[in-house]
Steps between C-alpha positions, in 0.01 A plus 500: 500500500861611454521615864342177626741301282796684653368440847467129433854483370630667816308255714634209308862619520460576869358157562785332313756691707329405825494138389868504413586656837294234678663218303846642550436547870372146535764328278808494738307330772405217268847480337709456825562184702446565866774254587779294337745252653868410449736224622719600790855570385380557147529810286263791565227499228470805279233754610306422179421157643228664713307613188272261315573672171845599392599839632834640388529778755433285810741556792531448873424791727601306813877472571538125427854491644340523842329165450690176574420280199640195684247520780145370447222752569237736353599858431275802416660691218416763244542491121402758244426546134494845363388728782282239669630317814360160602511325835582131455658210690820298436500156661838325548464122525749222574397171340844350415668255738868558590764367258832395660841357414584227750842382615631200691619566857803325645566509873774342707386519861143431609307827507160634402489617139264787421275445195629814333850343483371277218386801295762640272264764356126571493283696257175647632343845515438468874680371804540122509528271800646150489408213725563126509229266394675247722786591737838338403644224717826646631598175672573338164822535301503479123236639261124550560220666303363827627161647397450876517184711491534856370213739565471865400308776674188432291493135599629360171691178572764300317681184606863406435719199571870509598771288662653540843837328530628452852867419450655189646824693543595796713523846353869525601759285678844592635812305404856566617733561209738243641242225423585516132174337391121538525297229676131478407412405857563847644239648265215253571214564736429132552773239547272243328580669168876447541511161325335651195675835473810651347663835421487555123656750259676688782880511538639577847554879528860600561429827675285626784149619419149378415458284191205319331476126543276242330390201701334200336254315724349208315411630155459862610773762502471767768684832510684589817806706602822433684683749715870422492651607830840481666489401866857367535777740600820496291819339627859595430857471623661809651861561399754737654644743249791742472473827310685826457354810660435644153321191368132496418344210684155345516327269745498227237886491512471326835263220400553176311289195422164674514208258480141612434226436249487869407748779439674622816632845581747590773541817703692609807300532820729798575733643238864420589750779574722497191759725666560269794824309436497153654224253581131571550197271513227555243146362492363402161124463448394264222152562364315287247210603279253374757639743759657223709825609662814338639775683693866399463812636671844543340827684570607788280871578507597838355853589395630844402678515165822698551708334229563694180463333160810388311585582143675233293643493151653849506873544459754721328465452130618629165281608208578635159463858388150590369366158591157488675517363856243270666581602857257256666584193296632230727430708810287349777371617836453242778340583830445298815128581479389659174504339160531665161644826628583756232846645468558866426799612291665842514703522180478879473880533506555273201589645161497213255631730227827569683766256620563499872402345831160582649323417823164316485292460817252214544249523790198313635254548789280231654147532637637557851696804381842334515723627220827391340721628219795382296740723311694364202727642234397498138796536262419636154775404249559490128389180340806287402536431133517121550159466672230296329148638461233358733265420209761264348559321828128470586425355157764233561362435852143472368604220264633305798207582732245387241658152517524464878200705628126434452208722598355246740812489716504649847761765583698238691493264201615781271782593737615139516499473121718813475733369771549166324559655160762751617669251730547252212551730201719786629868416536739604771856607416579789729486865409215696349460666163326819610372676811177572312242239609323489164821462306625230740165317469549498124834319533341257748221413258751468216681243719812710516659403835512743790493511878224514766407847373422344161257252661360784706444717188315224316283430805423871546384532140277192494348540847389851413368399159263243646392731784653321801561748785873508576765692691865512395734384773874570527733314735602684813876454454800579704844608374652237280170324425345485153156628397203278450152587364167323525131578545222468752165412340144494625260259330216584735613323817788716620846603392761229426853496366543420130846436354520333158880497506666157496659360816775247550412259638152532351252682724131576433483868588134561407276670754731470795402616845739720698591198710572283197712775337698545825552126537642480149717808565654344809607203290674722249760650727600755756244754622222318311549754225325341201142622553585754766291814454390806694174380654391856570478558125315181405181330624518194719388173346238265652644235727415222254 
């Protein structure tokens, strides 16, 4: 019985194992979907989606990256769970119609508009084609409705509506800059719209180029553009000019009265020969911003500069021991060509700490290389005990100047105020108090009578204190004639004679020309001595 019982148990266990194996072998086939589907463009489903019951270890055996999930179709693939591999199918379907963002289309000239021009963007898993439901009427201007049909590869269809606006104005119109205004008529396609159109919100451009323009036709505003052009050549007047051979010249120097709506440049057709003394004809080409050109002819006269500059305001002078010297004060260089030439001073021989006579050399060279020099004697002496300090005299002069001079005066007005004050408030008696200009100016301002030197000293002090350029002038006298002193001043319009000394009969000796000074001198006696001076040492005055 025991053996039979054992045998039965073995049979039972064996039968159970066979049943389990059969069930297990049969279970996957019943638990797997033969096929599943997904929407094109969607996300790949997890491999577990192919199993009817949840399976945690499900995975794809097939390389799913090789399958285009955006393209409809049925694909044979493999999935597995555990060690078992299953052959299934993945079907990709497209059931969603295209979704698009539509835009309005504006055109200027009549042309066929493709349907896709109305589509700003489209969202679909497959390729989409666009067609018109009804073809637009391109013969019409203004706005019209447009109906579009969008169809994807799977035949899904969507319809959209948009607007086609065929502008009543041109895309761009040209206007010459000389016109100065914009006329709506040049932008219109149809003259019938002229009575009901205007340019709005658009100032006339002041330069060449392309600029946006808004044209109102009826109640509708259309966008257009204007191209500002320049079709008119510039005009100008050619002028003959004279220059020195060392001058820098430009073509524009030969042109006046240029007329053009834009900026104009000038150039020489052929560069002139700047070494050729005499006359030569030059051609000047005027060019405006539009590229229009005009050719003018002029005569260039070149002159060689062979005249050396002249140095004025230097003369033998006396200074005090150990007193600083402003060598260039009151010294001026005048040239027939150059302005504002610098003067060089060689004072290397001067020993201000030792009395004696020393040579000082002034020199100047112009741009043409012409040079000149003047040698003067500087006497260094002991300061006399009876001299008055400059600070004392300037303080006294400042009190007077503050009453007769204002900041808003011109140099000429200041010079006249000084002339009038000294002429009326310094007294003439004959004979000076001191050879020292500062000391003599003190006596002049204290109204202690003196001679012409006294007037001269007061003038010298005040002219320098207010910054009026001046040169000291001494009469060129012959034997037996007396000295006389005055100034030449320059208030910005040339050098003139300035003499605040009184005259009998009364004579207004303010800013005299050379001719006026000579005419007065001839009236005063033999040899016209009064304002006679060495003209080589002093600048010539203007004629008037």
